[in-house]
PDBQT receptor file of N, H, CA, C and O in Angstrom, charges set to zero:
ATOM      1  N   MET A   1     -40.464-106.574   9.782  1.00  0.00    +0.000 N 
ATOM      2  CA  MET A   1     -40.133-106.343  11.171  1.00  0.00    +0.000 C 
ATOM      3  C   MET A   1     -38.650-105.993  11.256  1.00  0.00    +0.000 C 
ATOM      4  O   MET A   1     -37.806-106.661  10.658  1.00  0.00    +0.000 OA
ATOM      5  N   SER A   2     -38.348-104.944  12.002  1.00  0.00    +0.000 N 
ATOM      6  H   SER A   2     -39.033-104.402  12.487  1.00  0.00    +0.000 HD
ATOM      7  CA  SER A   2     -36.963-104.533  12.149  1.00  0.00    +0.000 C 
ATOM      8  C   SER A   2     -36.241-105.429  13.155  1.00  0.00    +0.000 C 
ATOM      9  O   SER A   2     -36.872-106.172  13.907  1.00  0.00    +0.000 OA
ATOM     10  N   VAL A   3     -34.933-105.349  13.156  1.00  0.00    +0.000 N 
ATOM     11  H   VAL A   3     -34.420-104.745  12.545  1.00  0.00    +0.000 HD
ATOM     12  CA  VAL A   3     -34.133-106.135  14.100  1.00  0.00    +0.000 C 
ATOM     13  C   VAL A   3     -34.481-105.725  15.527  1.00  0.00    +0.000 C 
ATOM     14  O   VAL A   3     -34.583-106.569  16.417  1.00  0.00    +0.000 OA
ATOM     15  N   ARG A   4     -34.661-104.424  15.736  1.00  0.00    +0.000 N 
ATOM     16  H   ARG A   4     -34.578-103.738  15.013  1.00  0.00    +0.000 HD
ATOM     17  CA  ARG A   4     -35.002-103.923  17.076  1.00  0.00    +0.000 C 
ATOM     18  C   ARG A   4     -36.339-104.505  17.542  1.00  0.00    +0.000 C 
ATOM     19  O   ARG A   4     -36.457-104.922  18.694  1.00  0.00    +0.000 OA
ATOM     20  N   GLU A   5     -37.327-104.540  16.683  1.00  0.00    +0.000 N 
ATOM     21  H   GLU A   5     -37.232-104.201  15.747  1.00  0.00    +0.000 HD
ATOM     22  CA  GLU A   5     -38.627-105.111  17.042  1.00  0.00    +0.000 C 
ATOM     23  C   GLU A   5     -38.488-106.594  17.365  1.00  0.00    +0.000 C 
ATOM     24  O   GLU A   5     -39.114-107.084  18.305  1.00  0.00    +0.000 OA
ATOM     25  N   ALA A   6     -37.687-107.302  16.606  1.00  0.00    +0.000 N 
ATOM     26  H   ALA A   6     -37.179-106.904  15.842  1.00  0.00    +0.000 HD
ATOM     27  CA  ALA A   6     -37.474-108.730  16.846  1.00  0.00    +0.000 C 
ATOM     28  C   ALA A   6     -36.803-108.946  18.201  1.00  0.00    +0.000 C 
ATOM     29  O   ALA A   6     -37.144-109.883  18.923  1.00  0.00    +0.000 OA
ATOM     30  N   GLU A   7     -35.852-108.083  18.542  1.00  0.00    +0.000 N 
ATOM     31  H   GLU A   7     -35.575-107.322  17.956  1.00  0.00    +0.000 HD
ATOM     32  CA  GLU A   7     -35.184-108.201  19.843  1.00  0.00    +0.000 C 
ATOM     33  C   GLU A   7     -36.159-107.966  20.982  1.00  0.00    +0.000 C 
ATOM     34  O   GLU A   7     -36.064-108.608  22.028  1.00  0.00    +0.000 OA
ATOM     35  N   MET A   8     -37.092-107.052  20.786  1.00  0.00    +0.000 N 
ATOM     36  H   MET A   8     -37.169-106.530  19.936  1.00  0.00    +0.000 HD
ATOM     37  CA  MET A   8     -38.039-106.708  21.841  1.00  0.00    +0.000 C 
ATOM     38  C   MET A   8     -39.021-107.836  22.124  1.00  0.00    +0.000 C 
ATOM     39  O   MET A   8     -39.468-107.992  23.261  1.00  0.00    +0.000 OA
ATOM     40  N   ILE A   9     -39.365-108.626  21.109  1.00  0.00    +0.000 N 
ATOM     41  H   ILE A   9     -39.003-108.500  20.185  1.00  0.00    +0.000 HD
ATOM     42  CA  ILE A   9     -40.338-109.694  21.333  1.00  0.00    +0.000 C 
ATOM     43  C   ILE A   9     -39.683-111.046  21.584  1.00  0.00    +0.000 C 
ATOM     44  O   ILE A   9     -40.365-112.030  21.868  1.00  0.00    +0.000 OA
ATOM     45  N   GLU A  10     -38.361-111.089  21.479  1.00  0.00    +0.000 N 
ATOM     46  H   GLU A  10     -37.807-110.289  21.248  1.00  0.00    +0.000 HD
ATOM     47  CA  GLU A  10     -37.650-112.340  21.734  1.00  0.00    +0.000 C 
ATOM     48  C   GLU A  10     -37.844-112.735  23.190  1.00  0.00    +0.000 C 
ATOM     49  O   GLU A  10     -37.667-111.917  24.093  1.00  0.00    +0.000 OA
ATOM     50  N   GLN A  11     -38.208-113.984  23.410  1.00  0.00    +0.000 N 
ATOM     51  H   GLN A  11     -38.352-114.648  22.676  1.00  0.00    +0.000 HD
ATOM     52  CA  GLN A  11     -38.464-114.447  24.766  1.00  0.00    +0.000 C 
ATOM     53  C   GLN A  11     -37.166-114.779  25.471  1.00  0.00    +0.000 C 
ATOM     54  O   GLN A  11     -36.198-115.228  24.857  1.00  0.00    +0.000 OA
ATOM     55  N   LYS A  12     -37.168-114.548  26.776  1.00  0.00    +0.000 N 
ATOM     56  H   LYS A  12     -37.955-114.184  27.274  1.00  0.00    +0.000 HD
ATOM     57  CA  LYS A  12     -35.989-114.898  27.559  1.00  0.00    +0.000 C 
ATOM     58  C   LYS A  12     -36.004-116.402  27.829  1.00  0.00    +0.000 C 
ATOM     59  O   LYS A  12     -37.062-117.025  27.752  1.00  0.00    +0.000 OA
ATOM     60  N   PRO A  13     -34.864-116.991  28.142  1.00  0.00    +0.000 N 
ATOM     61  CA  PRO A  13     -34.818-118.420  28.426  1.00  0.00    +0.000 C 
ATOM     62  C   PRO A  13     -35.645-118.755  29.672  1.00  0.00    +0.000 C 
ATOM     63  O   PRO A  13     -35.813-117.926  30.567  1.00  0.00    +0.000 OA
ATOM     64  N   ALA A  14     -36.145-119.959  29.705  1.00  0.00    +0.000 N 
ATOM     65  H   ALA A  14     -36.009-120.632  28.978  1.00  0.00    +0.000 HD
ATOM     66  CA  ALA A  14     -36.943-120.392  30.856  1.00  0.00    +0.000 C 
ATOM     67  C   ALA A  14     -36.083-120.398  32.107  1.00  0.00    +0.000 C 
ATOM     68  O   ALA A  14     -34.916-120.788  32.079  1.00  0.00    +0.000 OA
ATOM     69  N   ALA A  15     -36.680-119.961  33.198  1.00  0.00    +0.000 N 
ATOM     70  H   ALA A  15     -37.628-119.645  33.221  1.00  0.00    +0.000 HD
ATOM     71  CA  ALA A  15     -35.961-119.926  34.473  1.00  0.00    +0.000 C 
ATOM     72  C   ALA A  15     -35.745-121.342  34.988  1.00  0.00    +0.000 C 
ATOM     73  O   ALA A  15     -36.571-122.232  34.785  1.00  0.00    +0.000 OA
ATOM     74  N   ARG A  16     -34.632-121.523  35.649  1.00  0.00    +0.000 N 
ATOM     75  H   ARG A  16     -33.961-120.801  35.814  1.00  0.00    +0.000 HD
ATOM     76  CA  ARG A  16     -34.314-122.810  36.256  1.00  0.00    +0.000 C 
ATOM     77  C   ARG A  16     -35.157-122.966  37.517  1.00  0.00    +0.000 C 
ATOM     78  O   ARG A  16     -35.242-122.044  38.329  1.00  0.00    +0.000 OA
ATOM     79  N   ARG A  17     -35.769-124.111  37.679  1.00  0.00    +0.000 N 
ATOM     80  H   ARG A  17     -35.700-124.860  37.019  1.00  0.00    +0.000 HD
ATOM     81  CA  ARG A  17     -36.602-124.367  38.855  1.00  0.00    +0.000 C 
ATOM     82  C   ARG A  17     -35.746-124.426  40.118  1.00  0.00    +0.000 C 
ATOM     83  O   ARG A  17     -34.586-124.837  40.086  1.00  0.00    +0.000 OA
ATOM     84  N   TRP A  18     -36.346-124.005  41.224  1.00  0.00    +0.000 N 
ATOM     85  H   TRP A  18     -37.288-123.671  41.250  1.00  0.00    +0.000 HD
ATOM     86  CA  TRP A  18     -35.676-124.071  42.521  1.00  0.00    +0.000 C 
ATOM     87  C   TRP A  18     -35.837-125.469  43.100  1.00  0.00    +0.000 C 
ATOM     88  O   TRP A  18     -36.911-126.064  43.012  1.00  0.00    +0.000 OA
ATOM     89  N   THR A  19     -34.785-125.983  43.682  1.00  0.00    +0.000 N 
ATOM     90  H   THR A  19     -33.913-125.500  43.753  1.00  0.00    +0.000 HD
ATOM     91  CA  THR A  19     -34.840-127.289  44.337  1.00  0.00    +0.000 C 
ATOM     92  C   THR A  19     -35.067-127.087  45.829  1.00  0.00    +0.000 C 
ATOM     93  O   THR A  19     -34.876-125.988  46.348  1.00  0.00    +0.000 OA
ATOM     94  N   ASP A  20     -35.473-128.146  46.513  1.00  0.00    +0.000 N 
ATOM     95  H   ASP A  20     -35.628-129.040  46.091  1.00  0.00    +0.000 HD
ATOM     96  CA  ASP A  20     -35.634-128.080  47.970  1.00  0.00    +0.000 C 
ATOM     97  C   ASP A  20     -34.294-127.746  48.637  1.00  0.00    +0.000 C 
ATOM     98  O   ASP A  20     -34.251-127.008  49.622  1.00  0.00    +0.000 OA
ATOM     99  N   MET A  21     -33.217-128.290  48.100  1.00  0.00    +0.000 N 
ATOM    100  H   MET A  21     -33.251-128.889  47.300  1.00  0.00    +0.000 HD
ATOM    101  CA  MET A  21     -31.895-128.021  48.672  1.00  0.00    +0.000 C 
ATOM    102  C   MET A  21     -31.551-126.535  48.547  1.00  0.00    +0.000 C 
ATOM    103  O   MET A  21     -31.027-125.938  49.488  1.00  0.00    +0.000 OA
ATOM    104  N   GLU A  22     -31.843-125.941  47.392  1.00  0.00    +0.000 N 
ATOM    105  H   GLU A  22     -32.268-126.426  46.628  1.00  0.00    +0.000 HD
ATOM    106  CA  GLU A  22     -31.579-124.518  47.213  1.00  0.00    +0.000 C 
ATOM    107  C   GLU A  22     -32.433-123.669  48.159  1.00  0.00    +0.000 C 
ATOM    108  O   GLU A  22     -31.958-122.675  48.707  1.00  0.00    +0.000 OA
ATOM    109  N   ASP A  23     -33.698-124.067  48.348  1.00  0.00    +0.000 N 
ATOM    110  H   ASP A  23     -34.084-124.875  47.903  1.00  0.00    +0.000 HD
ATOM    111  CA  ASP A  23     -34.563-123.347  49.286  1.00  0.00    +0.000 C 
ATOM    112  C   ASP A  23     -33.991-123.410  50.700  1.00  0.00    +0.000 C 
ATOM    113  O   ASP A  23     -33.997-122.412  51.421  1.00  0.00    +0.000 OA
ATOM    114  N   ASN A  24     -33.503-124.572  51.093  1.00  0.00    +0.000 N 
ATOM    115  H   ASN A  24     -33.498-125.383  50.508  1.00  0.00    +0.000 HD
ATOM    116  CA  ASN A  24     -32.905-124.720  52.425  1.00  0.00    +0.000 C 
ATOM    117  C   ASN A  24     -31.642-123.874  52.559  1.00  0.00    +0.000 C 
ATOM    118  O   ASN A  24     -31.437-123.213  53.577  1.00  0.00    +0.000 OA
ATOM    119  N   LEU A  25     -30.795-123.896  51.527  1.00  0.00    +0.000 N 
ATOM    120  H   LEU A  25     -30.961-124.433  50.700  1.00  0.00    +0.000 HD
ATOM    121  CA  LEU A  25     -29.578-123.080  51.548  1.00  0.00    +0.000 C 
ATOM    122  C   LEU A  25     -29.923-121.597  51.587  1.00  0.00    +0.000 C 
ATOM    123  O   LEU A  25     -29.281-120.825  52.301  1.00  0.00    +0.000 OA
ATOM    124  N   LEU A  26     -30.930-121.199  50.826  1.00  0.00    +0.000 N 
ATOM    125  H   LEU A  26     -31.451-121.826  50.247  1.00  0.00    +0.000 HD
ATOM    126  CA  LEU A  26     -31.373-119.812  50.822  1.00  0.00    +0.000 C 
ATOM    127  C   LEU A  26     -31.776-119.386  52.230  1.00  0.00    +0.000 C 
ATOM    128  O   LEU A  26     -31.369-118.326  52.705  1.00  0.00    +0.000 OA
ATOM    129  N   HIS A  27     -32.562-120.201  52.884  1.00  0.00    +0.000 N 
ATOM    130  H   HIS A  27     -32.893-121.062  52.499  1.00  0.00    +0.000 HD
ATOM    131  CA  HIS A  27     -33.009-119.919  54.246  1.00  0.00    +0.000 C 
ATOM    132  C   HIS A  27     -31.815-119.795  55.205  1.00  0.00    +0.000 C 
ATOM    133  O   HIS A  27     -31.754-118.869  56.014  1.00  0.00    +0.000 OA
ATOM    134  N   GLU A  28     -30.886-120.722  55.106  1.00  0.00    +0.000 N 
ATOM    135  H   GLU A  28     -30.936-121.474  54.449  1.00  0.00    +0.000 HD
ATOM    136  CA  GLU A  28     -29.704-120.696  55.976  1.00  0.00    +0.000 C 
ATOM    137  C   GLU A  28     -28.858-119.451  55.740  1.00  0.00    +0.000 C 
ATOM    138  O   GLU A  28     -28.381-118.829  56.689  1.00  0.00    +0.000 OA
ATOM    139  N   MET A  29     -28.675-119.091  54.482  1.00  0.00    +0.000 N 
ATOM    140  H   MET A  29     -29.062-119.596  53.710  1.00  0.00    +0.000 HD
ATOM    141  CA  MET A  29     -27.850-117.929  54.164  1.00  0.00    +0.000 C 
ATOM    142  C   MET A  29     -28.522-116.626  54.589  1.00  0.00    +0.000 C 
ATOM    143  O   MET A  29     -27.849-115.698  55.036  1.00  0.00    +0.000 OA
ATOM    144  N   LEU A  30     -29.843-116.553  54.452  1.00  0.00    +0.000 N 
ATOM    145  H   LEU A  30     -30.390-117.308  54.089  1.00  0.00    +0.000 HD
ATOM    146  CA  LEU A  30     -30.565-115.378  54.929  1.00  0.00    +0.000 C 
ATOM    147  C   LEU A  30     -30.409-115.243  56.435  1.00  0.00    +0.000 C 
ATOM    148  O   LEU A  30     -30.169-114.150  56.946  1.00  0.00    +0.000 OA
ATOM    149  N   ASN A  31     -30.548-116.367  57.148  1.00  0.00    +0.000 N 
ATOM    150  H   ASN A  31     -30.743-117.255  56.732  1.00  0.00    +0.000 HD
ATOM    151  CA  ASN A  31     -30.391-116.346  58.604  1.00  0.00    +0.000 C 
ATOM    152  C   ASN A  31     -28.978-115.969  59.019  1.00  0.00    +0.000 C 
ATOM    153  O   ASN A  31     -28.773-115.407  60.095  1.00  0.00    +0.000 OA
ATOM    154  N   ALA A  32     -27.999-116.278  58.168  1.00  0.00    +0.000 N 
ATOM    155  H   ALA A  32     -28.165-116.734  57.294  1.00  0.00    +0.000 HD
ATOM    156  CA  ALA A  32     -26.600-115.941  58.456  1.00  0.00    +0.000 C 
ATOM    157  C   ALA A  32     -26.296-114.479  58.117  1.00  0.00    +0.000 C 
ATOM    158  O   ALA A  32     -25.198-113.995  58.393  1.00  0.00    +0.000 OA
ATOM    159  N   GLY A  33     -27.266-113.775  57.520  1.00  0.00    +0.000 N 
ATOM    160  H   GLY A  33     -28.158-114.168  57.297  1.00  0.00    +0.000 HD
ATOM    161  CA  GLY A  33     -27.102-112.361  57.230  1.00  0.00    +0.000 C 
ATOM    162  C   GLY A  33     -26.473-112.028  55.897  1.00  0.00    +0.000 C 
ATOM    163  O   GLY A  33     -26.048-110.892  55.688  1.00  0.00    +0.000 OA
ATOM    164  N   LEU A  34     -26.402-112.991  54.982  1.00  0.00    +0.000 N 
ATOM    165  H   LEU A  34     -26.748-113.914  55.151  1.00  0.00    +0.000 HD
ATOM    166  CA  LEU A  34     -25.838-112.728  53.667  1.00  0.00    +0.000 C 
ATOM    167  C   LEU A  34     -26.799-111.875  52.845  1.00  0.00    +0.000 C 
ATOM    168  O   LEU A  34     -28.014-111.942  53.034  1.00  0.00    +0.000 OA
ATOM    169  N   THR A  35     -26.255-111.079  51.940  1.00  0.00    +0.000 N 
ATOM    170  H   THR A  35     -25.269-111.025  51.787  1.00  0.00    +0.000 HD
ATOM    171  CA  THR A  35     -27.067-110.238  51.061  1.00  0.00    +0.000 C 
ATOM    172  C   THR A  35     -27.566-111.056  49.867  1.00  0.00    +0.000 C 
ATOM    173  O   THR A  35     -27.094-112.161  49.603  1.00  0.00    +0.000 OA
ATOM    174  N   ALA A  36     -28.533-110.476  49.159  1.00  0.00    +0.000 N 
ATOM    175  H   ALA A  36     -28.917-109.578  49.374  1.00  0.00    +0.000 HD
ATOM    176  CA  ALA A  36     -29.054-111.141  47.953  1.00  0.00    +0.000 C 
ATOM    177  C   ALA A  36     -27.943-111.334  46.930  1.00  0.00    +0.000 C 
ATOM    178  O   ALA A  36     -27.913-112.344  46.227  1.00  0.00    +0.000 OA
ATOM    179  N   GLU A  37     -27.038-110.376  46.845  1.00  0.00    +0.000 N 
ATOM    180  H   GLU A  37     -27.063-109.556  47.416  1.00  0.00    +0.000 HD
ATOM    181  CA  GLU A  37     -25.932-110.493  45.891  1.00  0.00    +0.000 C 
ATOM    182  C   GLU A  37     -25.016-111.659  46.265  1.00  0.00    +0.000 C 
ATOM    183  O   GLU A  37     -24.602-112.428  45.397  1.00  0.00    +0.000 OA
ATOM    184  N   GLU A  38     -24.701-111.790  47.552  1.00  0.00    +0.000 N 
ATOM    185  H   GLU A  38     -25.037-111.166  48.256  1.00  0.00    +0.000 HD
ATOM    186  CA  GLU A  38     -23.832-112.879  48.012  1.00  0.00    +0.000 C 
ATOM    187  C   GLU A  38     -24.510-114.240  47.816  1.00  0.00    +0.000 C 
ATOM    188  O   GLU A  38     -23.884-115.201  47.367  1.00  0.00    +0.000 OA
ATOM    189  N   ILE A  39     -25.782-114.301  48.157  1.00  0.00    +0.000 N 
ATOM    190  H   ILE A  39     -26.290-113.520  48.521  1.00  0.00    +0.000 HD
ATOM    191  CA  ILE A  39     -26.530-115.554  47.995  1.00  0.00    +0.000 C 
ATOM    192  C   ILE A  39     -26.619-115.910  46.518  1.00  0.00    +0.000 C 
ATOM    193  O   ILE A  39     -26.419-117.062  46.134  1.00  0.00    +0.000 OA
ATOM    194  N   GLY A  40     -26.919-114.918  45.698  1.00  0.00    +0.000 N 
ATOM    195  H   GLY A  40     -27.082-113.982  46.010  1.00  0.00    +0.000 HD
ATOM    196  CA  GLY A  40     -27.021-115.149  44.255  1.00  0.00    +0.000 C 
ATOM    197  C   GLY A  40     -25.753-115.729  43.665  1.00  0.00    +0.000 C 
ATOM    198  O   GLY A  40     -25.812-116.635  42.834  1.00  0.00    +0.000 OA
ATOM    199  N   LYS A  41     -24.612-115.217  44.083  1.00  0.00    +0.000 N 
ATOM    200  H   LYS A  41     -24.564-114.480  44.758  1.00  0.00    +0.000 HD
ATOM    201  CA  LYS A  41     -23.336-115.740  43.581  1.00  0.00    +0.000 C 
ATOM    202  C   LYS A  41     -23.145-117.195  43.982  1.00  0.00    +0.000 C 
ATOM    203  O   LYS A  41     -22.678-118.008  43.185  1.00  0.00    +0.000 OA
ATOM    204  N   ARG A  42     -23.502-117.516  45.205  1.00  0.00    +0.000 N 
ATOM    205  H   ARG A  42     -23.881-116.855  45.853  1.00  0.00    +0.000 HD
ATOM    206  CA  ARG A  42     -23.311-118.893  45.692  1.00  0.00    +0.000 C 
ATOM    207  C   ARG A  42     -24.286-119.885  45.057  1.00  0.00    +0.000 C 
ATOM    208  O   ARG A  42     -23.961-121.061  44.891  1.00  0.00    +0.000 OA
ATOM    209  N   LEU A  43     -25.491-119.402  44.700  1.00  0.00    +0.000 N 
ATOM    210  H   LEU A  43     -25.754-118.447  44.835  1.00  0.00    +0.000 HD
ATOM    211  CA  LEU A  43     -26.488-120.292  44.105  1.00  0.00    +0.000 C 
ATOM    212  C   LEU A  43     -26.575-120.143  42.586  1.00  0.00    +0.000 C 
ATOM    213  O   LEU A  43     -27.428-120.758  41.947  1.00  0.00    +0.000 OA
ATOM    214  N   ALA A  44     -25.692-119.328  42.013  1.00  0.00    +0.000 N 
ATOM    215  H   ALA A  44     -24.999-118.828  42.533  1.00  0.00    +0.000 HD
ATOM    216  CA  ALA A  44     -25.698-119.065  40.560  1.00  0.00    +0.000 C 
ATOM    217  C   ALA A  44     -27.058-118.540  40.122  1.00  0.00    +0.000 C 
ATOM    218  O   ALA A  44     -27.648-119.021  39.155  1.00  0.00    +0.000 OA
ATOM    219  N   ARG A  45     -27.545-117.528  40.865  1.00  0.00    +0.000 N 
ATOM    220  H   ARG A  45     -27.065-117.137  41.650  1.00  0.00    +0.000 HD
ATOM    221  CA  ARG A  45     -28.823-116.880  40.580  1.00  0.00    +0.000 C 
ATOM    222  C   ARG A  45     -28.625-115.374  40.644  1.00  0.00    +0.000 C 
ATOM    223  O   ARG A  45     -27.666-114.897  41.251  1.00  0.00    +0.000 OA
ATOM    224  N   THR A  46     -29.512-114.635  40.030  1.00  0.00    +0.000 N 
ATOM    225  H   THR A  46     -30.291-115.022  39.536  1.00  0.00    +0.000 HD
ATOM    226  CA  THR A  46     -29.431-113.187  40.103  1.00  0.00    +0.000 C 
ATOM    227  C   THR A  46     -30.024-112.704  41.422  1.00  0.00    +0.000 C 
ATOM    228  O   THR A  46     -30.842-113.395  42.028  1.00  0.00    +0.000 OA
ATOM    229  N   PRO A  47     -29.611-111.516  41.865  1.00  0.00    +0.000 N 
ATOM    230  CA  PRO A  47     -30.225-110.970  43.075  1.00  0.00    +0.000 C 
ATOM    231  C   PRO A  47     -31.745-110.842  42.944  1.00  0.00    +0.000 C 
ATOM    232  O   PRO A  47     -32.468-111.044  43.920  1.00  0.00    +0.000 OA
ATOM    233  N   ILE A  48     -32.227-110.513  41.763  1.00  0.00    +0.000 N 
ATOM    234  H   ILE A  48     -31.639-110.349  40.971  1.00  0.00    +0.000 HD
ATOM    235  CA  ILE A  48     -33.672-110.406  41.555  1.00  0.00    +0.000 C 
ATOM    236  C   ILE A  48     -34.336-111.767  41.749  1.00  0.00    +0.000 C 
ATOM    237  O   ILE A  48     -35.438-111.843  42.292  1.00  0.00    +0.000 OA
ATOM    238  N   ALA A  49     -33.682-112.838  41.313  1.00  0.00    +0.000 N 
ATOM    239  H   ALA A  49     -32.786-112.776  40.871  1.00  0.00    +0.000 HD
ATOM    240  CA  ALA A  49     -34.229-114.185  41.520  1.00  0.00    +0.000 C 
ATOM    241  C   ALA A  49     -34.290-114.511  43.006  1.00  0.00    +0.000 C 
ATOM    242  O   ALA A  49     -35.221-115.177  43.459  1.00  0.00    +0.000 OA
ATOM    243  N   ILE A  50     -33.309-114.046  43.764  1.00  0.00    +0.000 N 
ATOM    244  H   ILE A  50     -32.552-113.505  43.396  1.00  0.00    +0.000 HD
ATOM    245  CA  ILE A  50     -33.294-114.285  45.208  1.00  0.00    +0.000 C 
ATOM    246  C   ILE A  50     -34.458-113.546  45.855  1.00  0.00    +0.000 C 
ATOM    247  O   ILE A  50     -35.205-114.133  46.639  1.00  0.00    +0.000 OA
ATOM    248  N   TYR A  51     -34.621-112.259  45.534  1.00  0.00    +0.000 N 
ATOM    249  H   TYR A  51     -34.015-111.782  44.897  1.00  0.00    +0.000 HD
ATOM    250  CA  TYR A  51     -35.734-111.487  46.090  1.00  0.00    +0.000 C 
ATOM    251  C   TYR A  51     -37.076-112.124  45.746  1.00  0.00    +0.000 C 
ATOM    252  O   TYR A  51     -37.962-112.227  46.594  1.00  0.00    +0.000 OA
ATOM    253  N   SER A  52     -37.212-112.546  44.508  1.00  0.00    +0.000 N 
ATOM    254  H   SER A  52     -36.492-112.462  43.819  1.00  0.00    +0.000 HD
ATOM    255  CA  SER A  52     -38.459-113.157  44.054  1.00  0.00    +0.000 C 
ATOM    256  C   SER A  52     -38.754-114.450  44.811  1.00  0.00    +0.000 C 
ATOM    257  O   SER A  52     -39.892-114.696  45.212  1.00  0.00    +0.000 OA
ATOM    258  N   ARG A  53     -37.729-115.270  45.004  1.00  0.00    +0.000 N 
ATOM    259  H   ARG A  53     -36.805-115.071  44.679  1.00  0.00    +0.000 HD
ATOM    260  CA  ARG A  53     -37.931-116.543  45.708  1.00  0.00    +0.000 C 
ATOM    261  C   ARG A  53     -38.293-116.312  47.168  1.00  0.00    +0.000 C 
ATOM    262  O   ARG A  53     -39.138-117.020  47.715  1.00  0.00    +0.000 OA
ATOM    263  N   VAL A  54     -37.664-115.332  47.801  1.00  0.00    +0.000 N 
ATOM    264  H   VAL A  54     -36.977-114.757  47.356  1.00  0.00    +0.000 HD
ATOM    265  CA  VAL A  54     -37.992-115.018  49.193  1.00  0.00    +0.000 C 
ATOM    266  C   VAL A  54     -39.455-114.604  49.299  1.00  0.00    +0.000 C 
ATOM    267  O   VAL A  54     -40.159-115.041  50.210  1.00  0.00    +0.000 OA
ATOM    268  N   GLN A  55     -39.918-113.767  48.377  1.00  0.00    +0.000 N 
ATOM    269  H   GLN A  55     -39.347-113.412  47.637  1.00  0.00    +0.000 HD
ATOM    270  CA  GLN A  55     -41.325-113.348  48.386  1.00  0.00    +0.000 C 
ATOM    271  C   GLN A  55     -42.246-114.542  48.174  1.00  0.00    +0.000 C 
ATOM    272  O   GLN A  55     -43.261-114.675  48.857  1.00  0.00    +0.000 OA
ATOM    273  N   HIS A  56     -41.892-115.412  47.229  1.00  0.00    +0.000 N 
ATOM    274  H   HIS A  56     -41.067-115.304  46.675  1.00  0.00    +0.000 HD
ATOM    275  CA  HIS A  56     -42.713-116.590  46.943  1.00  0.00    +0.000 C 
ATOM    276  C   HIS A  56     -42.815-117.493  48.178  1.00  0.00    +0.000 C 
ATOM    277  O   HIS A  56     -43.904-117.947  48.528  1.00  0.00    +0.000 OA
ATOM    278  N   LEU A  57     -41.692-117.749  48.828  1.00  0.00    +0.000 N 
ATOM    279  H   LEU A  57     -40.807-117.380  48.543  1.00  0.00    +0.000 HD
ATOM    280  CA  LEU A  57     -41.689-118.619  50.004  1.00  0.00    +0.000 C 
ATOM    281  C   LEU A  57     -42.460-117.984  51.161  1.00  0.00    +0.000 C 
ATOM    282  O   LEU A  57     -43.121-118.685  51.926  1.00  0.00    +0.000 OA
ATOM    283  N   ASP A  58     -42.376-116.649  51.289  1.00  0.00    +0.000 N 
ATOM    284  H   ASP A  58     -41.839-116.080  50.668  1.00  0.00    +0.000 HD
ATOM    285  CA  ASP A  58     -43.106-115.959  52.352  1.00  0.00    +0.000 C 
ATOM    286  C   ASP A  58     -44.612-116.066  52.121  1.00  0.00    +0.000 C 
ATOM    287  O   ASP A  58     -45.369-116.305  53.063  1.00  0.00    +0.000 OA
ATOM    288  N   LYS A  59     -45.047-115.892  50.880  1.00  0.00    +0.000 N 
ATOM    289  H   LYS A  59     -44.432-115.698  50.115  1.00  0.00    +0.000 HD
ATOM    290  CA  LYS A  59     -46.476-116.027  50.567  1.00  0.00    +0.000 C 
ATOM    291  C   LYS A  59     -46.949-117.450  50.836  1.00  0.00    +0.000 C 
ATOM    292  O   LYS A  59     -48.032-117.664  51.379  1.00  0.00    +0.000 OA
ATOM    293  N   LYS A  60     -46.131-118.409  50.454  1.00  0.00    +0.000 N 
ATOM    294  H   LYS A  60     -45.251-118.235  50.013  1.00  0.00    +0.000 HD
ATOM    295  CA  LYS A  60     -46.468-119.818  50.670  1.00  0.00    +0.000 C 
ATOM    296  C   LYS A  60     -46.579-120.116  52.166  1.00  0.00    +0.000 C 
ATOM    297  O   LYS A  60     -47.487-120.829  52.593  1.00  0.00    +0.000 OA
ATOM    298  N   ARG A  61     -45.654-119.569  52.962  1.00  0.00    +0.000 N 
ATOM    299  H   ARG A  61     -44.916-118.990  52.615  1.00  0.00    +0.000 HD
ATOM    300  CA  ARG A  61     -45.650-119.768  54.407  1.00  0.00    +0.000 C 
ATOM    301  C   ARG A  61     -46.905-119.160  55.035  1.00  0.00    +0.000 C 
ATOM    302  O   ARG A  61     -47.492-119.753  55.940  1.00  0.00    +0.000 OA
ATOM    303  N   ARG A  62     -47.316-117.988  54.566  1.00  0.00    +0.000 N 
ATOM    304  H   ARG A  62     -46.839-117.506  53.831  1.00  0.00    +0.000 HD
ATOM    305  CA  ARG A  62     -48.477-117.308  55.122  1.00  0.00    +0.000 C 
ATOM    306  C   ARG A  62     -49.786-118.027  54.829  1.00  0.00    +0.000 C 
ATOM    307  O   ARG A  62     -50.739-117.930  55.602  1.00  0.00    +0.000 OA
ATOM    308  N   LYS A  63     -49.833-118.758  53.697  1.00  0.00    +0.000 N 
ATOM    309  H   LYS A  63     -49.058-118.837  53.069  1.00  0.00    +0.000 HD
ATOM    310  CA  LYS A  63     -51.040-119.499  53.335  1.00  0.00    +0.000 C 
ATOM    311  C   LYS A  63     -51.253-120.737  54.185  1.00  0.00    +0.000 C 
ATOM    312  O   LYS A  63     -52.380-121.208  54.342  1.00  0.00    +0.000 OA
ATOM    313  N   ARG A  64     -50.157-121.266  54.737  1.00  0.00    +0.000 N 
ATOM    314  H   ARG A  64     -49.242-120.883  54.610  1.00  0.00    +0.000 HD
ATOM    315  CA  ARG A  64     -50.243-122.492  55.538  1.00  0.00    +0.000 C 
ATOM    316  C   ARG A  64     -51.049-122.224  56.804  1.00  0.00    +0.000 C 
ATOM    317  O   ARG A  64     -50.831-121.220  57.481  1.00  0.00    +0.000 OA
ATOM    318  N   PRO A  65     -51.983-123.126  57.124  1.00  0.00    +0.000 N 
ATOM    319  CA  PRO A  65     -52.738-122.954  58.369  1.00  0.00    +0.000 C 
ATOM    320  C   PRO A  65     -51.844-123.166  59.579  1.00  0.00    +0.000 C 
ATOM    321  O   PRO A  65     -50.952-124.015  59.565  1.00  0.00    +0.000 OA
ATOM    322  N   ALA A  66     -52.090-122.385  60.630  1.00  0.00    +0.000 N 
ATOM    323  H   ALA A  66     -52.814-121.696  60.642  1.00  0.00    +0.000 HD
ATOM    324  CA  ALA A  66     -51.308-122.522  61.868  1.00  0.00    +0.000 C 
ATOM    325  C   ALA A  66     -51.610-123.844  62.537  1.00  0.00    +0.000 C 
ATOM    326  O   ALA A  66     -52.762-124.278  62.558  1.00  0.00    +0.000 OA
ATOM    327  N   SER A  67     -50.588-124.498  63.089  1.00  0.00    +0.000 N 
ATOM    328  H   SER A  67     -49.653-124.145  63.073  1.00  0.00    +0.000 HD
ATOM    329  CA  SER A  67     -50.795-125.785  63.764  1.00  0.00    +0.000 C 
ATOM    330  C   SER A  67     -50.890-125.602  65.239  1.00  0.00    +0.000 C 
ATOM    331  O   SER A  67     -51.064-126.576  65.972  1.00  0.00    +0.000 OA
TER     332      SER A  67
């Protein structure tokens, strides 16, 4: 196996789990109009992680039955 092939199959590190506090901060920062880049810097996350979490929370919210 070449070095290039080994690099291609090397797994990335496991993602850090989101905490309830981070979810709350994410929500507050979105409501304040911050961008994914700004939020990512404050939460030490990538903009892609921010977009992904927003989608995950939106799907979770939509599954909840209306009260």
